[in-house]
N, CA, C and O atoms as CSV, one atom per row, in Angstrom:
chain,resi,resn,atom,element,x,y,z
A,1,MET,N,N,-80.319,-107.038,4.992
A,1,MET,CA,C,-79.983,-108.430,5.144
A,1,MET,C,C,-80.978,-109.276,4.345
A,1,MET,O,O,-82.170,-108.973,4.303
A,2,VAL,N,N,-80.488,-110.308,3.729
A,2,VAL,CA,C,-81.334,-111.223,2.956
A,2,VAL,C,C,-81.874,-112.291,3.901
A,2,VAL,O,O,-81.141,-112.846,4.719
A,3,THR,N,N,-83.180,-112.568,3.771
A,3,THR,CA,C,-83.865,-113.511,4.647
A,3,THR,C,C,-84.631,-114.526,3.818
A,3,THR,O,O,-85.176,-114.195,2.766
A,4,ILE,N,N,-84.669,-115.764,4.296
A,4,ILE,CA,C,-85.527,-116.788,3.704
A,4,ILE,C,C,-86.692,-116.947,4.665
A,4,ILE,O,O,-86.515,-117.375,5.806
A,5,ARG,N,N,-87.894,-116.598,4.194
A,5,ARG,CA,C,-89.068,-116.614,5.056
A,5,ARG,C,C,-90.307,-117.008,4.271
A,5,ARG,O,O,-90.253,-117.198,3.056
A,6,LEU,N,N,-91.436,-117.130,4.984
A,6,LEU,CA,C,-92.693,-117.509,4.358
A,6,LEU,C,C,-93.447,-116.275,3.882
A,6,LEU,O,O,-93.452,-115.236,4.542
A,7,SER,N,N,-94.082,-116.412,2.724
A,7,SER,CA,C,-94.930,-115.375,2.164
A,7,SER,C,C,-96.315,-115.981,1.982
A,7,SER,O,O,-96.450,-117.012,1.322
A,8,ARG,N,N,-97.346,-115.365,2.550
A,8,ARG,CA,C,-98.672,-115.971,2.562
A,8,ARG,C,C,-99.411,-115.761,1.252
A,8,ARG,O,O,-99.348,-114.697,0.636
A,9,GLY,N,N,-100.103,-116.795,0.854
A,9,GLY,CA,C,-100.974,-116.747,-0.310
A,9,GLY,C,C,-102.222,-117.552,0.022
A,9,GLY,O,O,-102.470,-117.856,1.189
A,10,GLY,N,N,-102.994,-117.893,-0.974
A,10,GLY,CA,C,-104.188,-118.690,-0.732
A,10,GLY,C,C,-105.382,-117.828,-0.377
A,10,GLY,O,O,-105.289,-116.603,-0.299
A,11,ALA,N,N,-106.501,-118.490,-0.165
A,11,ALA,CA,C,-107.745,-117.790,0.132
A,11,ALA,C,C,-107.945,-117.648,1.640
A,11,ALA,O,O,-107.183,-118.187,2.443
A,12,LYS,N,N,-108.966,-116.926,1.987
A,12,LYS,CA,C,-109.325,-116.765,3.392
A,12,LYS,C,C,-109.630,-118.141,3.993
A,12,LYS,O,O,-110.375,-118.931,3.413
A,13,LYS,N,N,-109.052,-118.412,5.146
A,13,LYS,CA,C,-109.199,-119.683,5.867
A,13,LYS,C,C,-108.541,-120.868,5.153
A,13,LYS,O,O,-108.694,-122.004,5.601
A,14,ARG,N,N,-107.813,-120.635,4.054
A,14,ARG,CA,C,-107.100,-121.686,3.318
A,14,ARG,C,C,-105.686,-121.190,3.021
A,14,ARG,O,O,-105.372,-120.862,1.877
A,15,PRO,N,N,-104.832,-121.133,4.044
A,15,PRO,CA,C,-103.494,-120.568,3.837
A,15,PRO,C,C,-102.601,-121.432,2.961
A,15,PRO,O,O,-102.720,-122.657,2.933
A,16,PHE,N,N,-101.715,-120.771,2.255
A,16,PHE,CA,C,-100.693,-121.406,1.433
A,16,PHE,C,C,-99.493,-120.479,1.479
A,16,PHE,O,O,-99.635,-119.269,1.305
A,17,TYR,N,N,-98.321,-121.031,1.709
A,17,TYR,CA,C,-97.136,-120.190,1.876
A,17,TYR,C,C,-96.058,-120.543,0.861
A,17,TYR,O,O,-95.823,-121.717,0.573
A,18,HIS,N,N,-95.404,-119.519,0.321
A,18,HIS,CA,C,-94.224,-119.698,-0.523
A,18,HIS,C,C,-92.998,-119.428,0.339
A,18,HIS,O,O,-93.001,-118.493,1.140
A,19,LEU,N,N,-91.950,-120.233,0.186
A,19,LEU,CA,C,-90.669,-119.933,0.818
A,19,LEU,C,C,-89.954,-118.980,-0.121
A,19,LEU,O,O,-89.638,-119.345,-1.253
A,20,THR,N,N,-89.697,-117.766,0.335
A,20,THR,CA,C,-89.105,-116.754,-0.528
A,20,THR,C,C,-87.801,-116.233,0.049
A,20,THR,O,O,-87.616,-116.158,1.264
A,21,VAL,N,N,-86.911,-115.879,-0.852
A,21,VAL,CA,C,-85.666,-115.193,-0.504
A,21,VAL,C,C,-85.944,-113.722,-0.766
A,21,VAL,O,O,-86.285,-113.337,-1.884
A,22,THR,N,N,-85.795,-112.899,0.273
A,22,THR,CA,C,-86.158,-111.492,0.145
A,22,THR,C,C,-85.292,-110.627,1.044
A,22,THR,O,O,-84.638,-111.123,1.962
A,23,ASP,N,N,-85.296,-109.346,0.775
A,23,ASP,CA,C,-84.643,-108.382,1.654
A,23,ASP,C,C,-85.501,-108.258,2.904
A,23,ASP,O,O,-86.723,-108.161,2.799
A,24,SER,N,N,-84.901,-108.258,4.061
A,24,SER,CA,C,-85.660,-108.240,5.313
A,24,SER,C,C,-86.494,-106.977,5.478
A,24,SER,O,O,-87.432,-106.968,6.276
A,25,ARG,N,N,-86.182,-105.915,4.750
A,25,ARG,CA,C,-86.934,-104.663,4.859
A,25,ARG,C,C,-88.234,-104.689,4.067
A,25,ARG,O,O,-89.103,-103.845,4.286
A,26,ASN,N,N,-88.384,-105.648,3.145
A,26,ASN,CA,C,-89.611,-105.746,2.353
A,26,ASN,C,C,-90.749,-106.298,3.197
A,26,ASN,O,O,-90.521,-106.998,4.183
A,27,SER,N,N,-91.987,-105.974,2.798
A,27,SER,CA,C,-93.144,-106.490,3.527
A,27,SER,C,C,-93.265,-107.998,3.323
A,27,SER,O,O,-92.649,-108.562,2.419
A,28,ARG,N,N,-94.056,-108.639,4.165
A,28,ARG,CA,C,-94.176,-110.101,4.147
A,28,ARG,C,C,-94.555,-110.638,2.771
A,28,ARG,O,O,-93.952,-111.599,2.293
A,29,ASP,N,N,-95.538,-110.031,2.140
A,29,ASP,CA,C,-96.002,-110.505,0.832
A,29,ASP,C,C,-95.515,-109.620,-0.309
A,29,ASP,O,O,-96.059,-109.672,-1.412
A,30,GLY,N,N,-94.499,-108.814,-0.051
A,30,GLY,CA,C,-94.006,-107.876,-1.056
A,30,GLY,C,C,-93.003,-108.496,-2.008
A,30,GLY,O,O,-93.021,-109.699,-2.267
A,31,ALA,N,N,-92.136,-107.654,-2.519
A,31,ALA,CA,C,-91.144,-108.070,-3.510
A,31,ALA,C,C,-90.213,-109.128,-2.938
A,31,ALA,O,O,-89.904,-109.122,-1.746
A,32,PHE,N,N,-89.768,-110.037,-3.801
A,32,PHE,CA,C,-88.846,-111.074,-3.384
A,32,PHE,C,C,-87.804,-111.289,-4.464
A,32,PHE,O,O,-87.984,-110.871,-5.608
A,33,ILE,N,N,-86.708,-111.946,-4.091
A,33,ILE,CA,C,-85.627,-112.223,-5.033
A,33,ILE,C,C,-85.889,-113.536,-5.760
A,33,ILE,O,O,-85.752,-113.620,-6.980
A,34,GLU,N,N,-86.270,-114.567,-4.991
A,34,GLU,CA,C,-86.470,-115.891,-5.574
A,34,GLU,C,C,-87.405,-116.706,-4.692
A,34,GLU,O,O,-87.384,-116.573,-3.468
A,35,ARG,N,N,-88.228,-117.552,-5.316
A,35,ARG,CA,C,-89.047,-118.522,-4.584
A,35,ARG,C,C,-88.294,-119.839,-4.568
A,35,ARG,O,O,-87.843,-120.316,-5.609
A,36,VAL,N,N,-88.158,-120.430,-3.385
A,36,VAL,CA,C,-87.382,-121.668,-3.257
A,36,VAL,C,C,-88.218,-122.829,-2.748
A,36,VAL,O,O,-87.664,-123.861,-2.368
A,37,GLY,N,N,-89.521,-122.691,-2.729
A,37,GLY,CA,C,-90.371,-123.793,-2.308
A,37,GLY,C,C,-91.722,-123.308,-1.838
A,37,GLY,O,O,-92.067,-122.136,-1.985
A,38,PHE,N,N,-92.496,-124.246,-1.258
A,38,PHE,CA,C,-93.795,-123.884,-0.716
A,38,PHE,C,C,-94.129,-124.752,0.488
A,38,PHE,O,O,-93.532,-125.808,0.698
A,39,PHE,N,N,-95.100,-124.285,1.276
A,39,PHE,CA,C,-95.591,-124.991,2.457
A,39,PHE,C,C,-97.106,-124.892,2.445
A,39,PHE,O,O,-97.666,-123.796,2.410
A,40,ASN,N,N,-97.767,-126.044,2.475
A,40,ASN,CA,C,-99.221,-126.098,2.480
A,40,ASN,C,C,-99.679,-126.745,3.789
A,40,ASN,O,O,-99.738,-127.972,3.873
A,41,PRO,N,N,-100.004,-125.946,4.815
A,41,PRO,CA,C,-100.351,-126.511,6.120
A,41,PRO,C,C,-101.662,-127.279,6.132
A,41,PRO,O,O,-101.901,-128.060,7.052
A,42,THR,N,N,-102.518,-127.080,5.137
A,42,THR,CA,C,-103.812,-127.757,5.098
A,42,THR,C,C,-103.827,-128.925,4.121
A,42,THR,O,O,-104.901,-129.365,3.713
A,43,ALA,N,N,-102.664,-129.436,3.739
A,43,ALA,CA,C,-102.587,-130.537,2.778
A,43,ALA,C,C,-103.235,-131.793,3.346
A,43,ALA,O,O,-103.070,-132.122,4.521
A,44,ARG,N,N,-103.971,-132.481,2.492
A,44,ARG,CA,C,-104.632,-133.723,2.890
A,44,ARG,C,C,-104.352,-134.804,1.852
A,44,ARG,O,O,-104.150,-134.511,0.673
A,45,GLY,N,N,-104.342,-136.037,2.298
A,45,GLY,CA,C,-104.205,-137.162,1.375
A,45,GLY,C,C,-102.908,-137.131,0.597
A,45,GLY,O,O,-101.825,-137.116,1.181
A,46,GLN,N,N,-103.016,-137.120,-0.704
A,46,GLN,CA,C,-101.863,-137.195,-1.596
A,46,GLN,C,C,-101.208,-135.837,-1.856
A,46,GLN,O,O,-100.175,-135.773,-2.522
A,47,GLU,N,N,-101.787,-134.765,-1.346
A,47,GLU,CA,C,-101.237,-133.431,-1.575
A,47,GLU,C,C,-99.872,-133.285,-0.895
A,47,GLU,O,O,-99.640,-133.845,0.177
A,48,THR,N,N,-98.985,-132.533,-1.524
A,48,THR,CA,C,-97.662,-132.278,-0.962
A,48,THR,C,C,-97.753,-131.181,0.084
A,48,THR,O,O,-98.288,-130.104,-0.178
A,49,LYS,N,N,-97.226,-131.463,1.275
A,49,LYS,CA,C,-97.283,-130.482,2.360
A,49,LYS,C,C,-96.123,-129.493,2.292
A,49,LYS,O,O,-96.300,-128.304,2.557
A,50,LEU,N,N,-94.936,-129.984,1.937
A,50,LEU,CA,C,-93.752,-129.130,1.915
A,50,LEU,C,C,-92.844,-129.532,0.769
A,50,LEU,O,O,-92.527,-130.709,0.597
A,51,LYS,N,N,-92.427,-128.548,-0.012
A,51,LYS,CA,C,-91.465,-128.781,-1.085
A,51,LYS,C,C,-90.423,-127.681,-0.997
A,51,LYS,O,O,-90.756,-126.497,-0.972
A,52,VAL,N,N,-89.143,-128.087,-0.951
A,52,VAL,CA,C,-88.056,-127.125,-0.824
A,52,VAL,C,C,-86.966,-127.470,-1.829
A,52,VAL,O,O,-86.582,-128.633,-1.957
A,53,GLU,N,N,-86.472,-126.470,-2.536
A,53,GLU,CA,C,-85.321,-126.649,-3.418
A,53,GLU,C,C,-84.069,-126.489,-2.554
A,53,GLU,O,O,-83.566,-125.381,-2.370
A,54,ARG,N,N,-83.577,-127.609,-2.031
A,54,ARG,CA,C,-82.464,-127.606,-1.071
A,54,ARG,C,C,-81.204,-126.933,-1.618
A,54,ARG,O,O,-80.527,-126.201,-0.896
A,55,GLU,N,N,-80.887,-127.181,-2.894
A,55,GLU,CA,C,-79.660,-126.594,-3.464
A,55,GLU,C,C,-79.704,-125.070,-3.407
A,55,GLU,O,O,-78.717,-124.418,-3.070
A,56,ARG,N,N,-80.871,-124.515,-3.745
A,56,ARG,CA,C,-80.998,-123.058,-3.744
A,56,ARG,C,C,-80.958,-122.495,-2.326
A,56,ARG,O,O,-80.380,-121.431,-2.102
A,57,VAL,N,N,-81.565,-123.196,-1.366
A,57,VAL,CA,C,-81.521,-122.750,0.025
A,57,VAL,C,C,-80.079,-122.760,0.524
A,57,VAL,O,O,-79.630,-121.807,1.161
A,58,GLU,N,N,-79.355,-123.843,0.231
A,58,GLU,CA,C,-77.949,-123.927,0.643
A,58,GLU,C,C,-77.122,-122.820,-0.004
A,58,GLU,O,O,-76.237,-122.247,0.633
A,59,TYR,N,N,-77.410,-122.521,-1.268
A,59,TYR,CA,C,-76.695,-121.448,-1.961
A,59,TYR,C,C,-76.919,-120.113,-1.244
A,59,TYR,O,O,-75.965,-119.381,-0.981
A,60,TRP,N,N,-78.180,-119.798,-0.928
A,60,TRP,CA,C,-78.476,-118.512,-0.294
A,60,TRP,C,C,-77.900,-118.430,1.105
A,60,TRP,O,O,-77.476,-117.358,1.536
A,61,ILE,N,N,-77.875,-119.554,1.830
A,61,ILE,CA,C,-77.264,-119.555,3.159
A,61,ILE,C,C,-75.767,-119.280,3.032
A,61,ILE,O,O,-75.193,-118.553,3.842
A,62,SER,N,N,-75.135,-119.867,2.006
A,62,SER,CA,C,-73.702,-119.627,1.792
A,62,SER,C,C,-73.425,-118.171,1.421
A,62,SER,O,O,-72.319,-117.676,1.636
A,63,GLN,N,N,-74.423,-117.487,0.867
A,63,GLN,CA,C,-74.277,-116.071,0.513
A,63,GLN,C,C,-74.608,-115.149,1.684
A,63,GLN,O,O,-74.523,-113.928,1.553
A,64,GLY,N,N,-74.988,-115.729,2.840
A,64,GLY,CA,C,-75.231,-114.931,4.033
A,64,GLY,C,C,-76.686,-114.739,4.399
A,64,GLY,O,O,-76.991,-113.958,5.300
A,65,ALA,N,N,-77.594,-115.430,3.727
A,65,ALA,CA,C,-79.019,-115.291,4.042
A,65,ALA,C,C,-79.331,-115.935,5.391
A,65,ALA,O,O,-78.742,-116.949,5.765
A,66,GLN,N,N,-80.268,-115.324,6.111
A,66,GLN,CA,C,-80.705,-115.841,7.402
A,66,GLN,C,C,-82.068,-116.512,7.228
A,66,GLN,O,O,-82.896,-116.050,6.443
A,67,LEU,N,N,-82.295,-117.595,7.959
A,67,LEU,CA,C,-83.583,-118.282,7.926
A,67,LEU,C,C,-84.483,-117.735,9.030
A,67,LEU,O,O,-84.019,-117.435,10.130
A,68,SER,N,N,-85.780,-117.607,8.725
A,68,SER,CA,C,-86.724,-117.240,9.785
A,68,SER,C,C,-86.892,-118.456,10.693
A,68,SER,O,O,-86.537,-119.574,10.319
A,69,GLU,N,N,-87.432,-118.230,11.882
A,69,GLU,CA,C,-87.598,-119.322,12.840
A,69,GLU,C,C,-88.483,-120.429,12.270
A,69,GLU,O,O,-88.167,-121.610,12.414
A,70,ARG,N,N,-89.570,-120.061,11.635
A,70,ARG,CA,C,-90.501,-121.057,11.096
A,70,ARG,C,C,-89.860,-121.854,9.960
A,70,ARG,O,O,-90.056,-123.066,9.878
A,71,VAL,N,N,-89.111,-121.209,9.100
A,71,VAL,CA,C,-88.442,-121.905,8.008
A,71,VAL,C,C,-87.393,-122.864,8.564
A,71,VAL,O,O,-87.251,-123.977,8.058
A,72,GLN,N,N,-86.661,-122.456,9.588
A,72,GLN,CA,C,-85.692,-123.359,10.231
A,72,GLN,C,C,-86.388,-124.606,10.737
A,72,GLN,O,O,-85.903,-125.721,10.548
A,73,LYS,N,N,-87.522,-124.413,11.380
A,73,LYS,CA,C,-88.287,-125.545,11.932
A,73,LYS,C,C,-88.780,-126.466,10.817
A,73,LYS,O,O,-88.708,-127.687,10.953
A,74,LEU,N,N,-89.281,-125.899,9.718
A,74,LEU,CA,C,-89.770,-126.705,8.596
A,74,LEU,C,C,-88.638,-127.513,7.965
A,74,LEU,O,O,-88.814,-128.692,7.661
A,75,LEU,N,N,-87.484,-126.888,7.768
A,75,LEU,CA,C,-86.356,-127.596,7.165
A,75,LEU,C,C,-85.852,-128.720,8.072
A,75,LEU,O,O,-85.442,-129.780,7.599
A,76,LYS,N,N,-85.888,-128.472,9.365
A,76,LYS,CA,C,-85.462,-129.502,10.331
A,76,LYS,C,C,-86.425,-130.692,10.301
A,76,LYS,O,O,-85.990,-131.843,10.351
A,77,GLU,N,N,-87.733,-130.418,10.220
A,77,GLU,CA,C,-88.740,-131.489,10.142
A,77,GLU,C,C,-88.567,-132.298,8.864
A,77,GLU,O,O,-88.681,-133.524,8.882
A,78,GLN,N,N,-88.292,-131.613,7.753
A,78,GLN,CA,C,-88.147,-132.302,6.472
A,78,GLN,C,C,-86.917,-133.199,6.466
A,78,GLN,O,O,-86.943,-134.282,5.883
A,79,ALA,N,N,-85.850,-132.760,7.104
A,79,ALA,CA,C,-84.606,-133.539,7.129
A,79,ALA,C,C,-84.769,-134.796,7.988
A,79,ALA,O,O,-84.109,-135.805,7.739
A,80,ALA,N,N,-85.634,-134.742,8.986
A,80,ALA,CA,C,-85.792,-135.875,9.905
A,80,ALA,C,C,-86.597,-136.997,9.307
A,80,ALA,O,O,-86.814,-138.017,9.960
């Protein structure tokens, strides 16, 4: 099954996440099909906290991709 989930990057104590489209059997930071955005939980000031390519997310959902719980929550917050 194809999943849209977060993949961790960044340094120790400075997390940075990519929103990735991947096969659910792959490891969290392993191979992915496409990157569709990013989430920076430690963003301050003018830094962007969340960026999502909505068209690509909608495309993958139409193809049967499932969203992880955290990604669902992030997309809901962004829409509000």
